[in-house]
C-alpha positions in Angstrom: 32.2 -40.5 -2.4 34.3 -43.7 -2.3 37.4 -44.1 -0.3 40.0 -46.7 -1.2 41.6 -48.6 1.7 45.3 -49.6 1.7 45.7 -52.8 3.7 48.6 -53.1 6.2 51.1 -55.9 5.6 52.2 -57.9 8.6 55.9 -58.4 9.0 56.3 -55.9 6.1 60.1 -55.6 6.6 60.6 -59.4 6.3 58.6 -59.5 3.1 60.5 -56.5 1.7 63.9 -58.1 2.5 63.0 -61.5 0.9 61.3 -60.0 -2.2 64.4 -59.2 -4.1 64.8 -56.2 -6.4 62.0 -57.1 -8.9 59.7 -57.9 -6.1 60.4 -54.7 -4.3 59.8 -52.7 -7.5 56.5 -54.5 -8.0 55.5 -53.9 -4.3 56.5 -50.3 -4.5 54.5 -49.8 -7.7 51.4 -51.4 -6.1 51.7 -49.2 -3.1 52.0 -46.1 -5.3 49.0 -47.1 -7.3 46.9 -47.7 -4.3 48.1 -44.5 -2.7 47.0 -42.5 -5.8 43.6 -44.2 -5.8 43.3 -43.6 -2.1 44.1 -39.9 -2.7 41.5 -39.7 -5.5 38.8 -41.4 -3.3 39.6 -39.2 -0.4 39.4 -36.1 -2.5 36.0 -37.2 -3.8 34.8 -37.9 -0.3 35.5 -34.4 0.9 35.6 -34.4 4.7 36.7 -37.5 6.7 34.0 -40.0 7.4 32.6 -40.3 10.9 34.1 -42.9 13.2 31.2 -45.4 13.7 31.6 -48.5 15.8 29.6 -50.7 13.5 29.2 -54.5 13.9 29.1 -55.1 10.2 32.4 -56.0 8.5 31.1 -54.2 5.4 28.6 -51.3 5.3 27.3 -48.6 3.0 25.0 -45.6 3.4 23.8 -44.4 0.0 21.8 -41.5 -1.4 19.3 -43.6 -3.4 18.5 -40.6 -5.7 22.0 -40.2 -7.1 23.7 -43.4 -6.1 26.3 -41.4 -4.1 28.0 -43.3 -1.2 27.7 -41.1 1.9 29.5 -43.5 4.2 31.3 -46.8 3.7 33.2 -49.4 5.7 34.9 -51.9 3.4 32.0 -51.1 1.1 33.7 -52.2 -2.1 34.8 -55.7 -0.9 33.1 -58.7 -2.5 31.4 -60.8 0.1 28.6 -63.4 0.4 25.3 -61.7 0.8 22.8 -64.5 1.7 19.1 -63.9 1.1 19.5 -60.2 0.3 20.1 -61.7 -3.1 16.3 -62.2 -3.3 15.7 -58.5 -4.0 17.2 -59.1 -7.4 15.1 -62.3 -7.9 12.0 -60.4 -7.0 12.6 -57.4 -9.3 13.4 -59.6 -12.3 10.3 -61.6 -11.7 8.2 -58.4 -11.6 9.8 -57.1 -14.8 9.9 -60.3 -16.8 6.9 -62.3 -15.5 3.2 -62.0 -15.1 1.9 -62.0 -11.5 -1.0 -64.2 -12.6 1.3 -66.8 -14.1 0.9 -70.4 -12.8 4.3 -71.7 -11.6 4.8 -75.5 -11.7 7.1 -76.9 -9.0 10.1 -79.0 -10.0 11.8 -81.7 -7.9 14.9 -79.4 -7.7 12.9 -76.5 -6.3 11.1 -78.8 -3.8 14.5 -80.1 -2.6 15.8 -76.7 -1.3 16.8 -76.5 2.3 15.2 -74.4 5.0 13.9 -71.8 5.1 11.3 -73.2 2.7 7.6 -73.0 1.9 7.3 -76.8 1.8 6.1 -77.2 -1.8 6.0 -80.5 -3.6 6.2 -81.5 -7.3 2.4 -81.9 -7.2 2.0 -78.2 -6.5 1.3 -75.2 -8.8 1.3 -71.6 -7.5 0.5 -68.2 -8.7 3.7 -66.1 -9.3 2.2 -63.3 -7.2 1.9 -65.6 -4.2 5.4 -67.0 -4.5 6.8 -63.4 -4.5 5.3 -62.8 -1.0 6.7 -66.2 0.1 10.1 -65.1 -1.3 10.2 -61.6 0.3 8.3 -62.0 3.6 9.5 -65.5 4.7 12.6 -65.7 2.5 11.7 -69.2 1.3 14.5 -70.9 -0.7 12.2 -73.3 -2.6 10.0 -70.4 -3.8 13.1 -68.6 -5.2 14.1 -71.6 -7.3 10.5 -72.1 -8.5 10.4 -68.5 -9.6 13.8 -68.6 -11.3 12.9 -71.8 -13.3 9.5 -70.3 -14.3 11.0 -67.0 -15.5 14.1 -68.3 -17.3 13.7 -72.1 -17.7 16.5 -73.0 -15.3 18.4 -71.6 -12.4 21.6 -71.2 -14.5 19.8 -69.1 -17.1 18.1 -67.0 -14.4 21.5 -66.4 -12.8 22.8 -65.1 -16.2 19.9 -62.6 -16.2 20.6 -61.6 -12.6 24.2 -60.9 -13.5 23.2 -59.0 -16.7 20.8 -56.9 -14.7 23.5 -56.1 -12.1 25.8 -55.0 -14.9 23.1 -52.8 -16.4 22.6 -51.1 -13.0 26.3 -50.3 -12.8 27.3 -52.9 -10.2 31.1 -53.3 -10.2 31.8 -56.6 -8.3 28.6 -58.7 -8.2 28.4 -62.4 -9.1 25.1 -64.3 -8.6 24.9 -68.1 -8.9 21.6 -68.9 -7.1 18.3 -67.0 -6.9 18.1 -67.5 -3.1 21.5 -66.5 -1.9 22.6 -69.9 -0.5 26.4 -70.1 -0.2 27.7 -71.2 -3.6 30.9 -71.2 -5.7 31.7 -72.2 -9.2 34.6 -71.9 -11.6 33.8 -68.2 -12.2 33.7 -67.1 -8.5 31.9 -67.0 -5.2 28.2 -66.0 -5.0 28.2 -62.5 -3.5 28.3 -58.8 -4.0 29.6 -55.6 -2.3 27.7 -53.4 0.1 27.9 -50.6 -2.5 26.4 -52.8 -5.3 23.7 -54.2 -3.0 22.7 -50.7 -2.0 22.7 -49.8 -5.7 20.3 -52.7 -6.5 18.0 -51.7 -3.7 17.9 -48.1 -4.9 16.6 -49.4 -8.2 14.1 -51.9 -6.7 12.4 -49.3 -4.6 11.4 -47.4 -7.7 9.0 -50.3 -8.5 5.6 -49.8 -6.7 4.8 -53.6 -6.8 8.2 -54.3 -5.2 7.3 -51.8 -2.4 3.8 -53.2 -2.0 5.1 -56.8 -1.5 8.0 -55.9 0.8 5.9 -53.6 3.0 3.1 -56.1 3.6 2.9 -57.3 7.2 1.3 -60.7 6.5 -0.1 -62.6 3.6 -2.2 -65.7 3.1 -2.6 -67.8 0.0 -3.2 -71.3 -1.4 -1.8 -73.4 -4.1 -3.7 -73.2 -7.4 -5.7 -76.3 -6.6 -6.8 -74.7 -3.3 -5.8 -77.9 -1.4 -3.1 -76.3 0.7 -3.0 -73.0 2.6 0.0 -70.9 3.6 0.6 -67.9 5.8 3.6 -65.5 5.5 4.8 -62.9 8.0 7.2 -60.1 7.3 10.5 -60.5 9.2 11.8 -57.0 8.3 11.6 -55.4 11.8 13.1 -52.2 10.5 9.7 -51.3 9.0 8.5 -50.6 12.5 11.7 -49.0 13.8 12.0 -45.7 12.0 9.5 -43.3 10.5 9.6 -43.4 6.7 11.0 -47.0 6.4 10.3 -48.1 2.9 11.5 -51.6 2.3 14.2 -54.1 3.2 15.5 -57.7 3.1 17.3 -59.8 5.7 19.6 -62.7 5.1 21.8 -65.3 6.8 24.1 -68.1 5.9 27.1 -69.7 7.6 29.5 -67.9 5.3 27.7 -64.6 4.9 26.6 -64.0 8.5 23.7 -61.7 9.1 23.1 -59.4 6.2 20.6 -56.6 5.6 19.6 -54.1 3.0 17.0 -51.5 3.7 15.6 -48.1 2.5 14.1 -45.1 4.2 12.4 -42.0 2.8 11.8 -38.8 4.7 11.4 -35.2 3.7 12.3 -35.9 0.1 15.5 -37.7 1.0 15.9 -41.4 0.4 18.6 -43.4 2.0 19.7 -47.0 1.5 21.8 -49.0 4.0 23.5 -52.3 3.0 25.2 -54.5 5.6 27.3 -57.6 5.1 28.7 -60.0 7.7 26.9 -58.1 10.5 27.5 -60.7 13.2 26.8 -64.4 13.6 24.5 -66.3 16.0 23.5 -65.2 18.6 23.8 -61.6 17.4 20.7 -61.2 15.3 20.0 -57.7 16.5 23.3 -56.2 15.4 22.0 -55.4 11.9 19.2 -53.3 13.4 21.6 -51.3 15.5 23.9 -50.6 12.5 21.0 -49.7 10.2 19.4 -47.2 12.6 22.8 -45.6 13.3 23.6 -45.1 9.6 20.1 -43.9 8.8 20.2 -41.4 11.7 23.5 -40.1 10.5 22.1 -39.5 7.0 19.0 -37.8 8.4 21.0 -35.5 10.7 23.9 -34.6 8.4 22.4 -34.4 4.9 19.8 -32.0 3.6 18.4 -31.3 0.2 19.8 -27.9 -1.0 19.1 -26.0 -4.2 22.6 -25.1 -5.4 21.7 -23.2 -8.7 23.4 -19.9 -9.1 20.4 -17.7 -10.1 20.6 -14.3 -11.8 23.9 -14.9 -13.5 24.6 -12.4 -16.4 26.9 -12.9 -19.3 28.6 -10.5 -21.7 27.1 -10.9 -25.2 29.0 -13.0 -27.8 30.1 -11.7 -31.2 28.4 -13.5 -34.1 31.0 -14.3 -36.8 30.0 -14.4 -40.5 26.7 -12.7 -39.6 24.5 -10.6 -41.8 24.6 -6.9 -40.6 21.4 -5.5 -39.1 19.3 -2.5 -39.9 20.5 -2.3 -43.5 23.9 -0.9 -42.7 27.0 -1.7 -44.7 28.8 -3.0 -41.8 27.8 -3.7 -38.2 29.2 -6.0 -35.5 26.4 -8.3 -34.6 26.2 -9.3 -30.9 24.2 -12.1 -29.4 22.8 -12.0 -25.8 23.5 -15.1 -23.8 20.9 -16.6 -21.5 21.1 -19.5 -19.0 18.1 -21.7 -18.6 17.8 -21.5 -14.9 16.4 -24.5 -13.1 16.3 -25.9 -9.6 19.3 -28.1 -8.8 18.5 -30.0 -5.7 21.4 -32.0 -4.2 21.7 -33.9 -1.0 24.7 -32.4 0.8 26.3 -32.0 4.1 27.4 -28.6 5.6 30.9 -27.7 4.4 30.7 -29.7 1.1 31.7 -27.6 -1.8 29.6 -27.2 -4.9 31.4 -25.7 -7.9 29.9 -24.2 -11.1 32.1 -24.3 -14.2 31.0 -22.0 -17.0 31.7 -22.7 -20.6 30.8 -19.3 -22.1 31.5 -18.5 -25.7 33.1 -15.2 -26.9 32.4 -15.8 -30.6 29.6 -17.7 -32.4 29.4 -18.9 -35.9 26.3 -17.7 -37.8 23.6 -18.8 -38.5 22.2 -18.9 -34.9 18.7 -19.6 -33.8 17.1 -18.1 -30.7 17.2 -20.6 -27.9 20.0 -22.6 -29.5 22.5 -24.1 -27.0 25.8 -22.4 -27.4 27.5 -23.2 -24.0 26.8 -24.7 -20.6 27.1 -24.5 -16.8 28.3 -27.7 -15.2 27.8 -28.2 -11.4 30.1 -30.4 -9.3 29.7 -31.7 -5.8 33.3 -32.6 -5.0 34.4 -34.5 -8.1 30.9 -35.7 -9.0 29.0 -34.0 -11.7 25.5 -33.3 -10.5 24.0 -31.1 -13.3 24.6 -29.5 -16.6 22.5 -26.5 -17.7 22.6 -25.1 -21.2 23.6 -21.5 -22.1 21.5 -20.4 -25.1 21.4 -17.6 -27.7 19.0 -14.9 -26.8 18.2 -14.1 -30.4 18.5 -15.4 -34.0 21.2 -14.2 -36.4 21.3 -14.9 -40.1 24.3 -16.1 -41.9 26.1 -13.7 -44.3 25.2 -14.7 -47.9 27.7 -14.4 -50.7 25.3 -12.0 -52.5 25.8 -9.5 -49.6 29.4 -9.0 -50.5 28.5 -8.1 -54.1 26.0 -5.5 -52.9 28.4 -4.2 -50.3 31.2 -3.7 -53.0 28.7 -2.1 -55.3 27.6 0.4 -52.6 31.2 1.2 -51.8 31.9 1.7 -55.6 29.1 4.1 -56.1 29.8 5.9 -52.8 33.4 6.5 -53.9 32.3 7.5 -57.4 29.9 10.1 -56.1 32.5 11.4 -53.8 34.8 12.1 -56.8 32.1 14.1 -58.5 31.6 16.4 -55.5 
């Protein structure tokens, strides 16, 4: 449920007048294209979005199960996302590393700015411990040490981050650093969109180790040598704000402002909120107000509903080129059609339309096996396909063999011959 936004143009008449014919044609074409896209997004969205007074410049509320955007405000605009980047760093480390690995600290990792663990090149840590440092205290040096251990270098790790984002269906994400510090290179600016960030978090919360780490209130560890001790505390205040809070990650840089991505599960519904540019100092609490407002909207307006159309009956289909039944010379063979009914649970709001499109065959080509898929029922919520259920043949039908024609003609011949003798 995405809605395109058409930006207003200041002093539009002046631009139009100075553009010339070619420029006006180009501008008109752009407006038409954006208008068509806006119409398509609005159609997909169904009813108009609620008018929230959010602090965040960019925000998304997502159904984590389907990836459907339930609310967005500039949710498809690429922006810096600060330390919310670290959810990608963490999930890659969990998937590609071993928690018992020993991580040697490089001079580059040790040189990272605050917030940092304070590691030195003499230190070695367990990967498990650095992940708690990464996600609870958001230490920038731990992020680099993890990246270098997993991929050999920050640059190679960034490639893996971007590849993973692409695999997850992110549309406008570009990572340069594993810690989210403001950065830019010849390919673009480090950042993502609120939609992409929510999409990444929806994936991360499927990992139990990710949830265990990000829900831990406090954690203590030492370096491998046991000569230094560290203590980490979780700064995700949302975990104590709402029942069912699952996980989350805060972030802040000068360019990004305060950012947050968090997840909540309640009564079989899982929501993810992503916020970018949600205030600057001294407005640290804005992100909590926006997060709770969007989560409450999701909880109040969206319910899981079984939308399957049970008990649907279909007229039988005719089997073409089928062997007649019961030894008769000729008989039209019909095949009963059955739909494999199953629960189709979808998160929807009152008034949202669910359509079922039936592809039901009138004729079937023999041979046919009982239970064979011959058609389908496709369910749509707005323009989004949510399920496809097969329609199957209720019995088997043999194919008509060439030898049957010979027998049939012979029977006709002898029947006719006997008729003449009567």
